[in-house]
Structures are given as structure tokens and as C-alpha cells.
PyMOL commands that place a pseudoatom at each C-alpha (Angstrom):
pseudoatom trace, name=CA, resn=UNK, resi=1, chain=A, elem=C, hetatm=0, pos=[-5.148, -14.466, -11.521]
pseudoatom trace, name=CA, resn=UNK, resi=2, chain=A, elem=C, hetatm=0, pos=[-2.059, -14.399, -9.303]
pseudoatom trace, name=CA, resn=UNK, resi=3, chain=A, elem=C, hetatm=0, pos=[-0.156, -12.377, -11.893]
pseudoatom trace, name=CA, resn=UNK, resi=4, chain=A, elem=C, hetatm=0, pos=[-2.913, -9.765, -12.172]
pseudoatom trace, name=CA, resn=UNK, resi=5, chain=A, elem=C, hetatm=0, pos=[-3.299, -9.516, -8.397]
pseudoatom trace, name=CA, resn=UNK, resi=6, chain=A, elem=C, hetatm=0, pos=[0.477, -9.169, -8.020]
pseudoatom trace, name=CA, resn=UNK, resi=7, chain=A, elem=C, hetatm=0, pos=[0.455, -6.299, -10.511]
pseudoatom trace, name=CA, resn=UNK, resi=8, chain=A, elem=C, hetatm=0, pos=[-2.043, -4.345, -8.410]
pseudoatom trace, name=CA, resn=UNK, resi=9, chain=A, elem=C, hetatm=0, pos=[-0.082, -5.228, -5.254]
pseudoatom trace, name=CA, resn=UNK, resi=10, chain=A, elem=C, hetatm=0, pos=[3.087, -3.791, -6.830]
pseudoatom trace, name=CA, resn=UNK, resi=11, chain=A, elem=C, hetatm=0, pos=[1.255, -0.504, -7.357]
pseudoatom trace, name=CA, resn=UNK, resi=12, chain=A, elem=C, hetatm=0, pos=[0.043, -0.632, -3.751]
pseudoatom trace, name=CA, resn=UNK, resi=13, chain=A, elem=C, hetatm=0, pos=[3.586, -1.019, -2.441]
pseudoatom trace, name=CA, resn=UNK, resi=14, chain=A, elem=C, hetatm=0, pos=[4.781, 2.253, -4.031]
pseudoatom trace, name=CA, resn=UNK, resi=15, chain=A, elem=C, hetatm=0, pos=[4.807, 4.343, -0.861]
pseudoatom trace, name=CA, resn=UNK, resi=16, chain=A, elem=C, hetatm=0, pos=[7.673, 6.819, -0.397]
pseudoatom trace, name=CA, resn=UNK, resi=17, chain=A, elem=C, hetatm=0, pos=[6.262, 7.778, 3.003]
pseudoatom trace, name=CA, resn=UNK, resi=18, chain=A, elem=C, hetatm=0, pos=[6.478, 4.190, 4.266]
pseudoatom trace, name=CA, resn=UNK, resi=19, chain=A, elem=C, hetatm=0, pos=[10.094, 3.952, 3.155]
pseudoatom trace, name=CA, resn=UNK, resi=20, chain=A, elem=C, hetatm=0, pos=[10.998, 7.306, 4.720]
pseudoatom trace, name=CA, resn=UNK, resi=21, chain=A, elem=C, hetatm=0, pos=[9.438, 6.207, 8.010]
pseudoatom trace, name=CA, resn=UNK, resi=22, chain=A, elem=C, hetatm=0, pos=[11.444, 2.975, 7.882]
pseudoatom trace, name=CA, resn=UNK, resi=23, chain=A, elem=C, hetatm=0, pos=[14.620, 5.008, 7.363]
pseudoatom trace, name=CA, resn=UNK, resi=24, chain=A, elem=C, hetatm=0, pos=[13.790, 7.071, 10.453]
pseudoatom trace, name=CA, resn=UNK, resi=25, chain=A, elem=C, hetatm=0, pos=[13.111, 3.985, 12.566]
pseudoatom trace, name=CA, resn=UNK, resi=26, chain=A, elem=C, hetatm=0, pos=[16.319, 2.271, 11.440]
pseudoatom trace, name=CA, resn=UNK, resi=27, chain=A, elem=C, hetatm=0, pos=[18.208, 5.380, 12.508]
pseudoatom trace, name=CA, resn=UNK, resi=28, chain=A, elem=C, hetatm=0, pos=[16.621, 5.438, 15.974]
pseudoatom trace, name=CA, resn=UNK, resi=29, chain=A, elem=C, hetatm=0, pos=[18.191, 4.466, 19.282]
pseudoatom trace, name=CA, resn=UNK, resi=30, chain=A, elem=C, hetatm=0, pos=[16.701, 0.960, 19.119]
pseudoatom trace, name=CA, resn=UNK, resi=31, chain=A, elem=C, hetatm=0, pos=[16.577, 0.286, 15.364]
pseudoatom trace, name=CA, resn=UNK, resi=32, chain=A, elem=C, hetatm=0, pos=[16.030, -3.488, 15.331]
pseudoatom trace, name=CA, resn=UNK, resi=33, chain=A, elem=C, hetatm=0, pos=[13.044, -3.578, 17.680]
pseudoatom trace, name=CA, resn=UNK, resi=34, chain=A, elem=C, hetatm=0, pos=[11.508, -0.380, 16.299]
pseudoatom trace, name=CA, resn=UNK, resi=35, chain=A, elem=C, hetatm=0, pos=[11.758, -1.487, 12.657]
pseudoatom trace, name=CA, resn=UNK, resi=36, chain=A, elem=C, hetatm=0, pos=[10.538, -4.976, 13.563]
pseudoatom trace, name=CA, resn=UNK, resi=37, chain=A, elem=C, hetatm=0, pos=[7.410, -3.628, 15.258]
pseudoatom trace, name=CA, resn=UNK, resi=38, chain=A, elem=C, hetatm=0, pos=[6.821, -1.262, 12.324]
pseudoatom trace, name=CA, resn=UNK, resi=39, chain=A, elem=C, hetatm=0, pos=[6.996, -4.211, 9.947]
pseudoatom trace, name=CA, resn=UNK, resi=40, chain=A, elem=C, hetatm=0, pos=[4.742, -6.261, 12.231]
pseudoatom trace, name=CA, resn=UNK, resi=41, chain=A, elem=C, hetatm=0, pos=[2.116, -3.521, 12.233]
pseudoatom trace, name=CA, resn=UNK, resi=42, chain=A, elem=C, hetatm=0, pos=[2.268, -3.255, 8.444]
pseudoatom trace, name=CA, resn=UNK, resi=43, chain=A, elem=C, hetatm=0, pos=[1.990, -7.017, 7.903]
pseudoatom trace, name=CA, resn=UNK, resi=44, chain=A, elem=C, hetatm=0, pos=[-0.816, -7.463, 10.447]
pseudoatom trace, name=CA, resn=UNK, resi=45, chain=A, elem=C, hetatm=0, pos=[-2.863, -4.669, 8.868]
pseudoatom trace, name=CA, resn=UNK, resi=46, chain=A, elem=C, hetatm=0, pos=[-2.251, -6.053, 5.375]
pseudoatom trace, name=CA, resn=UNK, resi=47, chain=A, elem=C, hetatm=0, pos=[-3.204, -9.616, 6.327]
pseudoatom trace, name=CA, resn=UNK, resi=48, chain=A, elem=C, hetatm=0, pos=[-6.261, -8.522, 8.297]
pseudoatom trace, name=CA, resn=UNK, resi=49, chain=A, elem=C, hetatm=0, pos=[-7.574, -6.315, 5.482]
pseudoatom trace, name=CA, resn=UNK, resi=50, chain=A, elem=C, hetatm=0, pos=[-6.916, -9.011, 2.871]
pseudoatom trace, name=CA, resn=UNK, resi=51, chain=A, elem=C, hetatm=0, pos=[-8.942, -11.547, 4.857]
pseudoatom trace, name=CA, resn=UNK, resi=52, chain=A, elem=C, hetatm=0, pos=[-11.753, -9.063, 5.603]
pseudoatom trace, name=CA, resn=UNK, resi=53, chain=A, elem=C, hetatm=0, pos=[-12.023, -7.949, 1.970]
pseudoatom trace, name=CA, resn=UNK, resi=54, chain=A, elem=C, hetatm=0, pos=[-11.936, -11.550, 0.751]
pseudoatom trace, name=CA, resn=UNK, resi=55, chain=A, elem=C, hetatm=0, pos=[-14.760, -12.525, 3.101]
pseudoatom trace, name=CA, resn=UNK, resi=56, chain=A, elem=C, hetatm=0, pos=[-16.861, -9.447, 2.313]
pseudoatom trace, name=CA, resn=UNK, resi=57, chain=A, elem=C, hetatm=0, pos=[-16.540, -9.859, -1.454]
pseudoatom trace, name=CA, resn=UNK, resi=58, chain=A, elem=C, hetatm=0, pos=[-17.418, -13.538, -1.348]
pseudoatom trace, name=CA, resn=UNK, resi=59, chain=A, elem=C, hetatm=0, pos=[-20.192, -13.064, 1.202]
pseudoatom trace, name=CA, resn=UNK, resi=60, chain=A, elem=C, hetatm=0, pos=[-21.867, -10.492, -1.044]
pseudoatom trace, name=CA, resn=UNK, resi=61, chain=A, elem=C, hetatm=0, pos=[-21.637, -12.920, -3.950]
pseudoatom trace, name=CA, resn=UNK, resi=62, chain=A, elem=C, hetatm=0, pos=[-19.430, -10.820, -6.208]
pseudoatom trace, name=CA, resn=UNK, resi=63, chain=A, elem=C, hetatm=0, pos=[-17.453, -13.956, -7.040]
pseudoatom trace, name=CA, resn=UNK, resi=64, chain=A, elem=C, hetatm=0, pos=[-20.498, -15.552, -8.676]
pseudoatom trace, name=CA, resn=UNK, resi=65, chain=A, elem=C, hetatm=0, pos=[-20.790, -15.552, -12.513]
pseudoatom trace, name=CA, resn=UNK, resi=66, chain=A, elem=C, hetatm=0, pos=[-24.175, -13.807, -12.329]
pseudoatom trace, name=CA, resn=UNK, resi=67, chain=A, elem=C, hetatm=0, pos=[-22.471, -10.883, -10.566]
pseudoatom trace, name=CA, resn=UNK, resi=68, chain=A, elem=C, hetatm=0, pos=[-20.271, -10.103, -13.573]
pseudoatom trace, name=CA, resn=UNK, resi=69, chain=A, elem=C, hetatm=0, pos=[-21.504, -6.518, -14.013]
pseudoatom trace, name=CA, resn=UNK, resi=70, chain=A, elem=C, hetatm=0, pos=[-21.418, -5.523, -10.307]
pseudoatom trace, name=CA, resn=UNK, resi=71, chain=A, elem=C, hetatm=0, pos=[-17.939, -7.037, -10.045]
pseudoatom trace, name=CA, resn=UNK, resi=72, chain=A, elem=C, hetatm=0, pos=[-16.559, -4.934, -12.890]
pseudoatom trace, name=CA, resn=UNK, resi=73, chain=A, elem=C, hetatm=0, pos=[-18.658, -1.979, -11.760]
pseudoatom trace, name=CA, resn=UNK, resi=74, chain=A, elem=C, hetatm=0, pos=[-16.817, -2.058, -8.447]
pseudoatom trace, name=CA, resn=UNK, resi=75, chain=A, elem=C, hetatm=0, pos=[-13.495, -2.157, -10.267]
pseudoatom trace, name=CA, resn=UNK, resi=76, chain=A, elem=C, hetatm=0, pos=[-14.557, 0.789, -12.422]
pseudoatom trace, name=CA, resn=UNK, resi=77, chain=A, elem=C, hetatm=0, pos=[-15.614, 2.662, -9.286]
pseudoatom trace, name=CA, resn=UNK, resi=78, chain=A, elem=C, hetatm=0, pos=[-12.218, 2.040, -7.699]
pseudoatom trace, name=CA, resn=UNK, resi=79, chain=A, elem=C, hetatm=0, pos=[-10.614, 3.457, -10.827]
pseudoatom trace, name=CA, resn=UNK, resi=80, chain=A, elem=C, hetatm=0, pos=[-12.749, 6.595, -10.642]
pseudoatom trace, name=CA, resn=UNK, resi=81, chain=A, elem=C, hetatm=0, pos=[-11.782, 7.082, -6.988]
pseudoatom trace, name=CA, resn=UNK, resi=82, chain=A, elem=C, hetatm=0, pos=[-8.084, 6.619, -7.784]
pseudoatom trace, name=CA, resn=UNK, resi=83, chain=A, elem=C, hetatm=0, pos=[-8.139, 9.068, -10.706]
pseudoatom trace, name=CA, resn=UNK, resi=84, chain=A, elem=C, hetatm=0, pos=[-10.120, 11.606, -8.675]
pseudoatom trace, name=CA, resn=UNK, resi=85, chain=A, elem=C, hetatm=0, pos=[-7.580, 11.303, -5.858]
pseudoatom trace, name=CA, resn=UNK, resi=86, chain=A, elem=C, hetatm=0, pos=[-4.749, 11.749, -8.325]
pseudoatom trace, name=CA, resn=UNK, resi=87, chain=A, elem=C, hetatm=0, pos=[-6.313, 14.917, -9.789]
pseudoatom trace, name=CA, resn=UNK, resi=88, chain=A, elem=C, hetatm=0, pos=[-6.945, 16.282, -6.287]
pseudoatom trace, name=CA, resn=UNK, resi=89, chain=A, elem=C, hetatm=0, pos=[-3.324, 15.748, -5.258]
pseudoatom trace, name=CA, resn=UNK, resi=90, chain=A, elem=C, hetatm=0, pos=[-2.054, 17.346, -8.469]
pseudoatom trace, name=CA, resn=UNK, resi=91, chain=A, elem=C, hetatm=0, pos=[-4.176, 20.467, -7.960]
pseudoatom trace, name=CA, resn=UNK, resi=92, chain=A, elem=C, hetatm=0, pos=[-3.674, 20.699, -4.234]
pseudoatom trace, name=CA, resn=UNK, resi=93, chain=A, elem=C, hetatm=0, pos=[-1.099, 23.240, -3.168]
pseudoatom trace, name=CA, resn=UNK, resi=94, chain=A, elem=C, hetatm=0, pos=[1.084, 22.587, -0.187]
pseudoatom trace, name=CA, resn=UNK, resi=95, chain=A, elem=C, hetatm=0, pos=[0.624, 25.151, 2.572]
pseudoatom trace, name=CA, resn=UNK, resi=96, chain=A, elem=C, hetatm=0, pos=[3.552, 27.452, 3.165]
pseudoatom trace, name=CA, resn=UNK, resi=97, chain=A, elem=C, hetatm=0, pos=[5.488, 26.276, 6.223]
pseudoatom trace, name=CA, resn=UNK, resi=98, chain=A, elem=C, hetatm=0, pos=[5.417, 28.550, 9.250]
pseudoatom trace, name=CA, resn=UNK, resi=99, chain=A, elem=C, hetatm=0, pos=[8.754, 28.291, 11.102]
pseudoatom trace, name=CA, resn=UNK, resi=100, chain=A, elem=C, hetatm=0, pos=[7.236, 29.858, 14.207]
pseudoatom trace, name=CA, resn=UNK, resi=101, chain=A, elem=C, hetatm=0, pos=[4.280, 27.478, 14.422]
pseudoatom trace, name=CA, resn=UNK, resi=102, chain=A, elem=C, hetatm=0, pos=[5.096, 24.291, 12.518]
pseudoatom trace, name=CA, resn=UNK, resi=103, chain=A, elem=C, hetatm=0, pos=[2.115, 21.985, 12.106]
pseudoatom trace, name=CA, resn=UNK, resi=104, chain=A, elem=C, hetatm=0, pos=[2.698, 18.357, 12.979]
pseudoatom trace, name=CA, resn=UNK, resi=105, chain=A, elem=C, hetatm=0, pos=[0.356, 15.566, 12.034]
pseudoatom trace, name=CA, resn=UNK, resi=106, chain=A, elem=C, hetatm=0, pos=[-0.279, 12.514, 14.180]
pseudoatom trace, name=CA, resn=UNK, resi=107, chain=A, elem=C, hetatm=0, pos=[2.124, 10.565, 11.976]
pseudoatom trace, name=CA, resn=UNK, resi=108, chain=A, elem=C, hetatm=0, pos=[4.808, 13.246, 12.433]
pseudoatom trace, name=CA, resn=UNK, resi=109, chain=A, elem=C, hetatm=0, pos=[4.488, 12.905, 16.193]
pseudoatom trace, name=CA, resn=UNK, resi=110, chain=A, elem=C, hetatm=0, pos=[4.765, 9.113, 15.993]
pseudoatom trace, name=CA, resn=UNK, resi=111, chain=A, elem=C, hetatm=0, pos=[7.931, 9.317, 13.903]
pseudoatom trace, name=CA, resn=UNK, resi=112, chain=A, elem=C, hetatm=0, pos=[9.376, 12.033, 16.142]
pseudoatom trace, name=CA, resn=UNK, resi=113, chain=A, elem=C, hetatm=0, pos=[9.283, 9.660, 19.109]
pseudoatom trace, name=CA, resn=UNK, resi=114, chain=A, elem=C, hetatm=0, pos=[10.508, 6.310, 17.740]
pseudoatom trace, name=CA, resn=UNK, resi=115, chain=A, elem=C, hetatm=0, pos=[9.679, 3.332, 19.919]
pseudoatom trace, name=CA, resn=UNK, resi=116, chain=A, elem=C, hetatm=0, pos=[8.321, -0.163, 19.286]
pseudoatom trace, name=CA, resn=UNK, resi=117, chain=A, elem=C, hetatm=0, pos=[4.826, 1.017, 20.277]
pseudoatom trace, name=CA, resn=UNK, resi=118, chain=A, elem=C, hetatm=0, pos=[4.747, 4.096, 18.028]
pseudoatom trace, name=CA, resn=UNK, resi=119, chain=A, elem=C, hetatm=0, pos=[6.343, 2.086, 15.204]
pseudoatom trace, name=CA, resn=UNK, resi=120, chain=A, elem=C, hetatm=0, pos=[3.638, -0.575, 15.437]
pseudoatom trace, name=CA, resn=UNK, resi=121, chain=A, elem=C, hetatm=0, pos=[0.913, 2.085, 15.284]
pseudoatom trace, name=CA, resn=UNK, resi=122, chain=A, elem=C, hetatm=0, pos=[2.642, 3.731, 12.320]
pseudoatom trace, name=CA, resn=UNK, resi=123, chain=A, elem=C, hetatm=0, pos=[2.699, 0.392, 10.506]
pseudoatom trace, name=CA, resn=UNK, resi=124, chain=A, elem=C, hetatm=0, pos=[-1.026, -0.091, 11.066]
pseudoatom trace, name=CA, resn=UNK, resi=125, chain=A, elem=C, hetatm=0, pos=[-1.896, 3.422, 9.866]
pseudoatom trace, name=CA, resn=UNK, resi=126, chain=A, elem=C, hetatm=0, pos=[0.351, 3.558, 6.818]
pseudoatom trace, name=CA, resn=UNK, resi=127, chain=A, elem=C, hetatm=0, pos=[-0.827, 0.190, 5.548]
pseudoatom trace, name=CA, resn=UNK, resi=128, chain=A, elem=C, hetatm=0, pos=[-4.536, 0.842, 5.657]
pseudoatom trace, name=CA, resn=UNK, resi=129, chain=A, elem=C, hetatm=0, pos=[-5.923, -0.597, 2.397]
pseudoatom trace, name=CA, resn=UNK, resi=130, chain=A, elem=C, hetatm=0, pos=[-5.345, 1.489, -0.724]
pseudoatom trace, name=CA, resn=UNK, resi=131, chain=A, elem=C, hetatm=0, pos=[-7.365, 1.362, -3.941]
pseudoatom trace, name=CA, resn=UNK, resi=132, chain=A, elem=C, hetatm=0, pos=[-4.682, -0.786, -5.583]
pseudoatom trace, name=CA, resn=UNK, resi=133, chain=A, elem=C, hetatm=0, pos=[-4.672, -3.239, -2.664]
pseudoatom trace, name=CA, resn=UNK, resi=134, chain=A, elem=C, hetatm=0, pos=[-8.467, -3.551, -2.726]
pseudoatom trace, name=CA, resn=UNK, resi=135, chain=A, elem=C, hetatm=0, pos=[-8.270, -4.244, -6.457]
pseudoatom trace, name=CA, resn=UNK, resi=136, chain=A, elem=C, hetatm=0, pos=[-5.635, -6.940, -5.876]
pseudoatom trace, name=CA, resn=UNK, resi=137, chain=A, elem=C, hetatm=0, pos=[-7.791, -8.724, -3.311]
pseudoatom trace, name=CA, resn=UNK, resi=138, chain=A, elem=C, hetatm=0, pos=[-10.869, -8.367, -5.519]
pseudoatom trace, name=CA, resn=UNK, resi=139, chain=A, elem=C, hetatm=0, pos=[-9.053, -10.149, -8.335]
pseudoatom trace, name=CA, resn=UNK, resi=140, chain=A, elem=C, hetatm=0, pos=[-8.368, -13.058, -5.988]
pseudoatom trace, name=CA, resn=UNK, resi=141, chain=A, elem=C, hetatm=0, pos=[-11.815, -13.110, -4.414]
pseudoatom trace, name=CA, resn=UNK, resi=142, chain=A, elem=C, hetatm=0, pos=[-13.668, -13.151, -7.730]
pseudoatom trace, name=CA, resn=UNK, resi=143, chain=A, elem=C, hetatm=0, pos=[-11.466, -15.763, -9.399]
pseudoatom trace, name=CA, resn=UNK, resi=144, chain=A, elem=C, hetatm=0, pos=[-12.779, -19.321, -9.666]
pseudoatom trace, name=CA, resn=UNK, resi=145, chain=A, elem=C, hetatm=0, pos=[-9.773, -20.838, -7.915]
pseudoatom trace, name=CA, resn=UNK, resi=146, chain=A, elem=C, hetatm=0, pos=[-9.337, -23.542, -5.322]
pseudoatom trace, name=CA, resn=UNK, resi=147, chain=A, elem=C, hetatm=0, pos=[-8.816, -22.745, -1.658]
pseudoatom trace, name=CA, resn=UNK, resi=148, chain=A, elem=C, hetatm=0, pos=[-5.118, -23.606, -1.957]
pseudoatom trace, name=CA, resn=UNK, resi=149, chain=A, elem=C, hetatm=0, pos=[-4.552, -21.289, -4.939]
pseudoatom trace, name=CA, resn=UNK, resi=150, chain=A, elem=C, hetatm=0, pos=[-6.542, -18.531, -3.227]
pseudoatom trace, name=CA, resn=UNK, resi=151, chain=A, elem=C, hetatm=0, pos=[-4.400, -18.851, -0.091]
pseudoatom trace, name=CA, resn=UNK, resi=152, chain=A, elem=C, hetatm=0, pos=[-1.182, -18.723, -2.132]
pseudoatom trace, name=CA, resn=UNK, resi=153, chain=A, elem=C, hetatm=0, pos=[-2.443, -15.656, -4.011]
pseudoatom trace, name=CA, resn=UNK, resi=154, chain=A, elem=C, hetatm=0, pos=[-3.287, -13.852, -0.751]
pseudoatom trace, name=CA, resn=UNK, resi=155, chain=A, elem=C, hetatm=0, pos=[0.161, -14.633, 0.664]
pseudoatom trace, name=CA, resn=UNK, resi=156, chain=A, elem=C, hetatm=0, pos=[1.821, -13.310, -2.502]
pseudoatom trace, name=CA, resn=UNK, resi=157, chain=A, elem=C, hetatm=0, pos=[-0.223, -10.092, -2.383]
pseudoatom trace, name=CA, resn=UNK, resi=158, chain=A, elem=C, hetatm=0, pos=[0.616, -9.561, 1.299]
pseudoatom trace, name=CA, resn=UNK, resi=159, chain=A, elem=C, hetatm=0, pos=[4.333, -10.155, 0.706]
pseudoatom trace, name=CA, resn=UNK, resi=160, chain=A, elem=C, hetatm=0, pos=[4.434, -7.793, -2.277]
pseudoatom trace, name=CA, resn=UNK, resi=161, chain=A, elem=C, hetatm=0, pos=[2.348, -5.077, -0.608]
pseudoatom trace, name=CA, resn=UNK, resi=162, chain=A, elem=C, hetatm=0, pos=[4.556, -5.036, 2.500]
pseudoatom trace, name=CA, resn=UNK, resi=163, chain=A, elem=C, hetatm=0, pos=[7.745, -5.252, 0.426]
pseudoatom trace, name=CA, resn=UNK, resi=164, chain=A, elem=C, hetatm=0, pos=[8.675, -1.639, 1.165]
pseudoatom trace, name=CA, resn=UNK, resi=165, chain=A, elem=C, hetatm=0, pos=[9.048, -2.400, 4.875]
pseudoatom trace, name=CA, resn=UNK, resi=166, chain=A, elem=C, hetatm=0, pos=[10.188, -6.001, 5.220]
pseudoatom trace, name=CA, resn=UNK, resi=167, chain=A, elem=C, hetatm=0, pos=[12.876, -5.778, 2.528]
pseudoatom trace, name=CA, resn=UNK, resi=168, chain=A, elem=C, hetatm=0, pos=[14.747, -2.853, 4.186]
pseudoatom trace, name=CA, resn=UNK, resi=169, chain=A, elem=C, hetatm=0, pos=[14.479, -4.672, 7.529]
pseudoatom trace, name=CA, resn=UNK, resi=170, chain=A, elem=C, hetatm=0, pos=[15.978, -7.865, 6.088]
pseudoatom trace, name=CA, resn=UNK, resi=171, chain=A, elem=C, hetatm=0, pos=[18.710, -5.829, 4.379]
pseudoatom trace, name=CA, resn=UNK, resi=172, chain=A, elem=C, hetatm=0, pos=[19.465, -4.045, 7.665]
pseudoatom trace, name=CA, resn=UNK, resi=173, chain=A, elem=C, hetatm=0, pos=[19.727, -7.308, 9.586]
pseudoatom trace, name=CA, resn=UNK, resi=174, chain=A, elem=C, hetatm=0, pos=[22.147, -8.610, 6.957]
pseudoatom trace, name=CA, resn=UNK, resi=175, chain=A, elem=C, hetatm=0, pos=[24.203, -5.416, 6.515]
pseudoatom trace, name=CA, resn=UNK, resi=176, chain=A, elem=C, hetatm=0, pos=[23.270, -2.661, 9.007]
pseudoatom trace, name=CA, resn=UNK, resi=177, chain=A, elem=C, hetatm=0, pos=[25.803, -0.013, 8.025]
pseudoatom trace, name=CA, resn=UNK, resi=178, chain=A, elem=C, hetatm=0, pos=[25.379, -0.385, 4.264]
pseudoatom trace, name=CA, resn=UNK, resi=179, chain=A, elem=C, hetatm=0, pos=[21.571, -0.376, 4.488]
pseudoatom trace, name=CA, resn=UNK, resi=180, chain=A, elem=C, hetatm=0, pos=[21.482, 2.689, 6.737]
pseudoatom trace, name=CA, resn=UNK, resi=181, chain=A, elem=C, hetatm=0, pos=[23.853, 4.511, 4.411]
pseudoatom trace, name=CA, resn=UNK, resi=182, chain=A, elem=C, hetatm=0, pos=[21.770, 3.718, 1.325]
pseudoatom trace, name=CA, resn=UNK, resi=183, chain=A, elem=C, hetatm=0, pos=[18.531, 4.758, 3.005]
pseudoatom trace, name=CA, resn=UNK, resi=184, chain=A, elem=C, hetatm=0, pos=[20.069, 8.069, 4.020]
pseudoatom trace, name=CA, resn=UNK, resi=185, chain=A, elem=C, hetatm=0, pos=[21.157, 8.656, 0.427]
pseudoatom trace, name=CA, resn=UNK, resi=186, chain=A, elem=C, hetatm=0, pos=[17.597, 7.952, -0.741]
pseudoatom trace, name=CA, resn=UNK, resi=187, chain=A, elem=C, hetatm=0, pos=[16.001, 10.265, 1.816]
pseudoatom trace, name=CA, resn=UNK, resi=188, chain=A, elem=C, hetatm=0, pos=[16.629, 13.551, 0.012]
pseudoatom trace, name=CA, resn=UNK, resi=189, chain=A, elem=C, hetatm=0, pos=[15.291, 12.232, -3.276]
pseudoatom trace, name=CA, resn=UNK, resi=190, chain=A, elem=C, hetatm=0, pos=[12.222, 10.734, -1.626]
pseudoatom trace, name=CA, resn=UNK, resi=191, chain=A, elem=C, hetatm=0, pos=[11.479, 13.950, 0.238]
pseudoatom trace, name=CA, resn=UNK, resi=192, chain=A, elem=C, hetatm=0, pos=[11.725, 15.965, -2.976]
pseudoatom trace, name=CA, resn=UNK, resi=193, chain=A, elem=C, hetatm=0, pos=[9.960, 13.578, -5.328]
pseudoatom trace, name=CA, resn=UNK, resi=194, chain=A, elem=C, hetatm=0, pos=[7.983, 11.283, -3.022]
pseudoatom trace, name=CA, resn=UNK, resi=195, chain=A, elem=C, hetatm=0, pos=[4.676, 13.055, -3.618]
pseudoatom trace, name=CA, resn=UNK, resi=196, chain=A, elem=C, hetatm=0, pos=[5.133, 12.928, -7.391]
pseudoatom trace, name=CA, resn=UNK, resi=197, chain=A, elem=C, hetatm=0, pos=[5.949, 9.204, -7.220]
pseudoatom trace, name=CA, resn=UNK, resi=198, chain=A, elem=C, hetatm=0, pos=[2.867, 8.478, -5.115]
pseudoatom trace, name=CA, resn=UNK, resi=199, chain=A, elem=C, hetatm=0, pos=[0.620, 10.513, -7.434]
pseudoatom trace, name=CA, resn=UNK, resi=200, chain=A, elem=C, hetatm=0, pos=[2.053, 8.726, -10.473]
pseudoatom trace, name=CA, resn=UNK, resi=201, chain=A, elem=C, hetatm=0, pos=[1.375, 5.300, -8.941]
pseudoatom trace, name=CA, resn=UNK, resi=202, chain=A, elem=C, hetatm=0, pos=[-2.172, 6.321, -8.007]
pseudoatom trace, name=CA, resn=UNK, resi=203, chain=A, elem=C, hetatm=0, pos=[-2.780, 7.600, -11.536]
pseudoatom trace, name=CA, resn=UNK, resi=204, chain=A, elem=C, hetatm=0, pos=[-1.492, 4.386, -13.126]
pseudoatom trace, name=CA, resn=UNK, resi=205, chain=A, elem=C, hetatm=0, pos=[-3.653, 2.268, -10.811]
pseudoatom trace, name=CA, resn=UNK, resi=206, chain=A, elem=C, hetatm=0, pos=[-6.694, 4.407, -11.599]
pseudoatom trace, name=CA, resn=UNK, resi=207, chain=A, elem=C, hetatm=0, pos=[-6.146, 4.181, -15.359]
pseudoatom trace, name=CA, resn=UNK, resi=208, chain=A, elem=C, hetatm=0, pos=[-5.717, 0.394, -15.251]
pseudoatom trace, name=CA, resn=UNK, resi=209, chain=A, elem=C, hetatm=0, pos=[-8.842, -0.037, -13.132]
pseudoatom trace, name=CA, resn=UNK, resi=210, chain=A, elem=C, hetatm=0, pos=[-10.890, 2.255, -15.364]
pseudoatom trace, name=CA, resn=UNK, resi=211, chain=A, elem=C, hetatm=0, pos=[-9.908, 0.378, -18.518]
pseudoatom trace, name=CA, resn=UNK, resi=212, chain=A, elem=C, hetatm=0, pos=[-10.299, -3.037, -16.907]
pseudoatom trace, name=CA, resn=UNK, resi=213, chain=A, elem=C, hetatm=0, pos=[-13.679, -2.180, -15.414]
pseudoatom trace, name=CA, resn=UNK, resi=214, chain=A, elem=C, hetatm=0, pos=[-14.998, -0.590, -18.598]
pseudoatom trace, name=CA, resn=UNK, resi=215, chain=A, elem=C, hetatm=0, pos=[-13.913, -3.521, -20.758]
pseudoatom trace, name=CA, resn=UNK, resi=216, chain=A, elem=C, hetatm=0, pos=[-15.422, -5.954, -18.293]
pseudoatom trace, name=CA, resn=UNK, resi=217, chain=A, elem=C, hetatm=0, pos=[-18.766, -4.144, -18.343]
pseudoatom trace, name=CA, resn=UNK, resi=218, chain=A, elem=C, hetatm=0, pos=[-18.661, -4.132, -22.127]
pseudoatom trace, name=CA, resn=UNK, resi=219, chain=A, elem=C, hetatm=0, pos=[-18.093, -7.932, -22.025]
pseudoatom trace, name=CA, resn=UNK, resi=220, chain=A, elem=C, hetatm=0, pos=[-14.940, -7.493, -24.118]
pseudoatom trace, name=CA, resn=UNK, resi=221, chain=A, elem=C, hetatm=0, pos=[-12.831, -9.472, -21.665]
for i in range(1, 221): cmd.bond("trace and resi %d" % i, "trace and resi %d" % (i + 1))
show_as sticks, trace
zoom trace
């Protein structure tokens, strides 16, 4: 159970945008506090959503043996959503930039003005639950495990999901110059290929969920 949930959490942590935002915050005027608040926002959102999803799934009875089909139906539905999102992103064309009137999203404005407050908000927004994260928590919630094992599994999923923010922060605290230099070197590649990486991760998550849900409904697994 923990291994399967960790696998979905690893897919959830593939977020080039989150890493790019961390690079910006670590290069700000107050890097330690800004990155710390960004990480805090990410972890708080991840923990809160894990607990909420766990409670909702168990309250609705999806963890009961008699709810086998609805449980795998939900997983199949998550897979359909992920694949549909992947296809949409592949077909969607980026609008041509207008140098005279550049459009800035709310996230762009947050990153443009780095501060502990804006970093905390960015962490909350960027770590809203993804399909892969929901699948990871569902694996835990529907497993017939003790409270102790469930708690350990949730902690593991939270740690893995937020890996993309807390690991750079720890690396920066240990070696500021080296970490900043490496993140700057990664920036160009992430800006060029970040969308493709995110789409690939979403597609993989969707395919896994589709197969897992379909096999579960067919009572093969």
C-alpha cells in the first residue's frame, strides 16, 4: 500500500513550475525567509488536503469491501480526467506574446514581488491537490491498514509530494552558493521543456489510473 501510494506521490511531485518558483524565491532579497514560507505553504496545503481526502473517502465508505466497484470506478474516473487534461495540453497552443501588453497571471504577480507573504500564498496555490495526489491518498484511505500504518503512509506521501520544494530549501541551507548556481543552470531547461515534462507526468498518471481502475472493476486484481 505504501509503495503504491508513494508511486502516485512521485508523479504528483513532478512540477517544473514549483521548482522554477523556488529558484526565483531563493534568488530574492530575502531568500531564506521567502523560500521557507513557500515551503510552509506547500506542506500545509499538502497535509490539509491529505487529511480532508482521507476523511471524505472513509466517511463515504469507499474503504469498505462492499464498495469495491465505486472505489475502482473513482480511480478510473481520475485516469480519464488525467488523460483528458494531457490531451488538452498537447493540443492547446500557447498564445503569441505581445511585448507591448504582456499578460501576467496572478502567479506571475506573486513571483514578481517575492516576500514571505506572497511565497506562502504561492505554496498554497501550486500545491492544490492533483489527480496523482488524490490517487495516492485514495490508495491509503481504501487500504485495510492500522491507524499507525495509515499515519506513516500519509507522512510519506506528504514528504514525497512536497519534495520539489523542501529538498532545494535544505540544499540551500547547507550550500547556498552551489544550490543557487545549480538552480540557475536548470532554469533554462525547465522553461523550455517544463510543459512537456508536466504533460508527460500527467499522461503517465492517467494511463496508470486507467489500467488500475479498469482491472479493479474487472476483478482481475
